[in-house]
N, C-alpha and C positions, 0 to 999 in steps of 0.2 A: 495386640500387634496391629500395625497400620499398613494398609495396602494402597497401591495406586496403579494406574493403567500401565501395563507392560508394553515394551516395544521390542518384539522378538522376530527372529527370522525362521522360516520353515526350510531354508536351504541348508542341508546337512553339510555339504562341502563348502562351508563358510571359511573365509580367510583365517579366522581365529582358530578353527578346528585344525586346519592344515599346519599352521605355524605352531600351535600347541603340541600337535603330534610330533613334529620334527624336533621341538624342544625336548619333549619327553624321550625321544630317541637318543639324543645326545646325553640327556640326564642318565638314562639307564646304561648307556655305553660306559660312562664314567663310574656309575654306581657299582657295576659288576666287574670293572676292569681289574680291580685289586684281586678279586676272587680268581680271575683268569690267570693273573701274573704272579700270584702270591708266592709260589715256590721259587720260580726263577728270579724274581726281583729280590727276594730276601736272600737267596743264595748269592746273587751277584754283589750284594752290599756286605757280605761276610757273615751272615747269620749261620751258626752251626746247624746241620741237618736235624738234630734232635730238638732244637728250639723253634723250628719253623712253624709247627702246628700251633704252639702256644702264642708266639709273637704274632702270627697271622690272625689268630682269633682275637687277640687284644687290639690290633690295628683296626680290624673290621667291626668287631662286636662292641668295642668301647670308644676308641678315638673317633672313627668316622661316624658312628651312631650318636655319640655325644654331640658332635657338630650338627647332626641332623635334628636332634631334639632342640638345641638352642636356635638353630636356623629356622625350624618350623614355627616357633613362637615369634621370632623377629620378623620373618617375611609375612606370616599370617596377619599380625597386627598392622604391619606396613601396608599390606594389600587392602585392608578395610579402611585405613586412614588416608592413604595416598593413591590407591588405585591398583587394579589387577595388573595392568601393563607395566607399571614401575617395578613390580616384583619379577615379571618375566624378563625384563632387561637386566635388573640388578643381580638376580641370582645366577643367571648364565654367565655374566661377566666375571663373577667371583669364582665359580668353579672352573671356568675356562683358564683363568690365570693360575689357579691351583694345579690344574692338569698339566700345564706347560712346566710349572715348577717341579712337579713330580718326576718329570723326565730326567731331572738332574740330581735326584736324591742320592745320597751316599752313606746315610746312616739311619738306624732305626729311629733315633730322636727326630731327625728331619722328617721322616716318613710320618711319624705321629702328628707333628704340627701341620703338615700339608694335608693329611687325611681329615684332620679336624676342620681346617679351612674349607676343603672340598665338601665336607659334609654340610657345613653351614650353607654353602652355595646351592648344593643339590636339593636342600630341603624346600626351596620355594617353588620349584618348577611345576610339579604335578598339581599341587593344590590350587595354585593361581590359574593354571591352564584349565582345569576342570571347572573352577568357579566362573571364569570368563565365558567358557563355552556354554555352561548351564544357564547363564544369564542372557546370552545373545541368541540362543536357539529357543524355539517354542517348546512348551512342556511335553508335547507328544513326540518330539524328535531329539531332545537333548541326550537321550540314552544312546542314540546312534552316534552322536558327536563324541561322547566320552568313550564309546567303544572303539572308534577310529583312533583316538588318542592313545589308548592303552595298547591296542593291537600293533600299531606301527611303532610305538615307543619301546615295547619290550624287545623288538627285533634289534635294538641297539646292543643287546647282549651278544647276539650272533655276530654283529659287526666287530665287537670287541675281541672276540675269539679269532675271527677271520683276519683282522688287521694285524693282531699280534703274531699269528702264525705266518702271515705273509712277510712281515719284516724280520722274523726269525730266520726264514728261508733266505731272504736277501742278504742278511748279515752273515749267514753261514757261507754263502757263495763268495761274498766280498771279503770275508774274514775280518769283519769289523769287531773290535773288542769292547767298544763303549756303547754305541747306539744300537743296542740289540732290540729285539722285537718289543719288549715291554716298554722301553724308553720311547721308542718311536710311536707306539700306540697311545701313550699319554700325550705326546705332541700333537698327534692327529686329533685327539679328542678336544684339545684346547683350540685348535684351528677351526674345527667344525663349529664350536661354540661361537667364535667371533664371526664366522660366516652367517650364522643364524641371526645374529643381532641385526644384520642388514635387512633380512626378510621381515623382521618384526616392525619395521617402519610402516608397513602397509596395514597393520592391525589397529583397530580403533577400540577405545575403552568401552566397557559395558554401560549401556544406557541406564540400567538399574542403579549401578554405583553412582553415576553422575547425578541422578535425581536424589539419591540418598545424601550425597555429599553437599547438595544445595540446602539441605535442611540442617541448619546450624545447631539446632538443639538436640539432634540425634547423636547419641554416643556410639562411636564406631571403633571396632577392633579392641574391645576391652577384655583382655585375656583374664584379668583378675576376676571380673564379673562372671566370665564363663565357668571358672572353676570354683566359684564361691556360691553361686545361686543354685540351689538344690535341683530344681527342675532342669536347668541347662546342663549341669554336671552329670546328672543321671543319663541323659541321652548321649552326652559326649563320651562318657566311659564306655557305654554300649557300642558306640561307633568304633572305638579303638579295639575293643576286645574281639569283634568279629573278624579282624584282620590278622590275629595272632598266628594262625597256621602257616601263612605264606612265608614269614621269615624264619620260622622253625625249619621249614623244608629247604629254603634257599640257603640260610645261614649255617645250618647244621648238616643236613643230609647231603646237600649238593656241594657246598664249599669244602667239606671234609671228605670228598669222594676218595682221594688217595688213601686216607686212613681207613675208611670203611672197606675199600677194595682189598687192602693188604691184610688188615687185622680181623675183619669180620667175615668177608666173603672168601677169604683165602685164595685170592686170584693169583695165578702164576704170572699173569701179564698185567699186574696192577698198574694203572696210570700214575705217572709221577706228578701230574698237576690236575686241577679240577676243570681246566679250560674246556675240554670236550663235553664233560658232563654239564657244565654251566650252559654251553651253547644248546645242547639238546633240551635241557630243562626250560630254557627261555623260548625255544621253538614251541614247546608244549604250552608255555604260558601264553604265547601269542595266539595259538589256536583256542586255548581255553577262554581268553579274554574276548575273542571274536564270538565264540559260541555263547558264553554267559551274557554278553551284552545284547546279542540278537534275541536270545531267549527271554531276557527281561522285557524287551519290547513286545515280542510276540505274545508272551504270557501276561503282559501288563502287570508285572509284579517283580520287584527286586528281591523280596524275601524268599519266594519259592525257588528262585535260581540259586541264592546263597545256600539254602538248605541242600539242594541237589549237589552243589559243588563241595560243600563241607563233607558230606557223606562220601562223595567220590574221592576226596582227598584222604579220608580215613582208610578207604580201601587201597589206594595206591601206596600209602605209607606202610601198611601191613605187608603188602606184596613186595615192596622194596626191601624190607628188613627181615623177611622170613625166607631166606634162601642161603644155600651153602655156596660152594664153588661155582661161579658163573663166568661166562665169556664176556669180553669187552662189549660185544654187540648187545648182549642182554643187559649189561650195566647201563648202557646209554639208552636202551629202550625203556628201562625203568626210570631213568632220569627224565625222559620225555613224558612219561605217564605222570610222574610227580608234578611236572609243570602244568599239565592239563588240570590236575586236581586243584591246584591253587590259582588257576587262571580266572580269577574273579575280581582282579584289582580295579577294573573300570567300574564294575557294579558297586564294589566296596566304597570307593571314593565318591561315587555319585550319591550313594545313600547318605554319606556324611554331609555333602554339600546341600542336600535337599532337606536336612533336618532343621536348619536354622535360617533366620532372616538375613536380608542383604547386609545389614550393618555389622554382622558378626560372621558371615558365611566364609569369607576368605581365611579368617583366623581358624575356623573349624576345619575347612577342607585342606588347609596346609599343615596344620598340626596333627590331625588324626593319622594320616598315612605315615608321618614321621615318628609319631609315638608308637605306632604299630611296628615300624622298622626298628625303633629304639628298644622295643621289647626283646630284641636279639641279645642285648646286654644281660638281662636277668636269665634269659633262656640259655645263653652260653654258660653262665655261672652255675645254673642248676644242672645242666648237662655234665659239666666238669665234675661236679660233686657226686652225681649219680654214677658216672662212669667209673669213679674210683672204687666204689663198692659193688656195683652191679655188672660192670663191663660195658663195652661199646653198644652192643645190640640191645640189651635189656634197658639200658639208660635211654636210648633213642626211642624205643617203643613206648615206655612209660611217659616220657616227656611229650611225645606226639599225641598220645591219648589225652593228656592233660590240656594241651593247647587247643585241640579240636573240641574237646568237651566244653571248655570255657567259651569258645566261639559259638557253639550251638546254643548254649544257655543264653548268651547275650542276644543272639539272633531271635530267640523266642520272645524276648521282651521288647525289642526295638520296633517302632511303628513303621508301617508300610508307607512308602513315599512316591510310588509311581504316579506320574501325572499331577503331582502337587504343584500348585501355583507358588512361584518363588518370589514374586514381587511384593514383599512385605518387610516390615521392620520389627525386630524383637524389642520389646519394652520391659 
């Protein structure tokens, strides 16, 4: 690998950090909005109650995640070839347009196409933001920058719930029949995205990328090489695997809160939607991301923090699934604790961005979180298969143990990256 002199800033509240954090806020807002509005939106477009769980899982676990897998590759390669900023502009433009179009959906088929397009757009935001921030901040402070991105970003889920509830209330008062809360929430998400595009004008491209781009012989953004060179592929797979538990928790335990509450917890006051559980889970995620990011800086280790949070996640999953009849307050307390347990997204993506050189970094940092998110597709399939023979609770427990066990094994093998100099090229 080849190195050259870095040009980095020690100022944590850099413009790139602030804009990337706001971008991730809008990204998460849209990413979880379907989970929040799943029951109401599918009901409004005529889906029978008995099909809502299956169609909802298909839209989230397959169509949206398929878009994120495709988009992760496209935006990652683009970010290494054309620059990190171009991804931040292009991705938010795409998912903002998809958000607005989602407000007018009237059939499941339309929903599938728009969640696919939204997924492609959503795929670029976090990886490009973390890559840019990692390259503009000095190596001792970049962990603080990525922590700010993740902590502010995941609060977008809270906004998704709050805005949906607000417009539901307004629609009820005004007796509107079309622009209900979920439709207005999609519109707001699209408008927030367009507003963010204006703020991005003040952000400058990474100096590391500019210097690499000037070297015409350097191959940039080669995804085929990433997955075909054994040494690269080994580290790449490990990066993906350590993120598996997050989407097991969010995509199965939290998104299917109504089903767990009614059929497993035997709640007499089971919630009809996952909105409140999603909000509390993401509040926990925000706190977890803040704590994990700060601990990784104070302990000067990414791996120690990931070990701590994976074990904490195992404990919270067991606590969530081993209870009988509980109150709504306890249900949401458990959702909050689940969020804290998987609140290591900032550290997770930072680890991925620190594993590889400047010429392939955006490709890695953008595809890794999206492949981790995309793991929800096989996780959903396995869960559905296990549920048929074992029941809801046993299937969830076994699947959780598998996901966390795989993540711990991968974490044991992956190199420590805290304080690593990033200004080099992979050859």
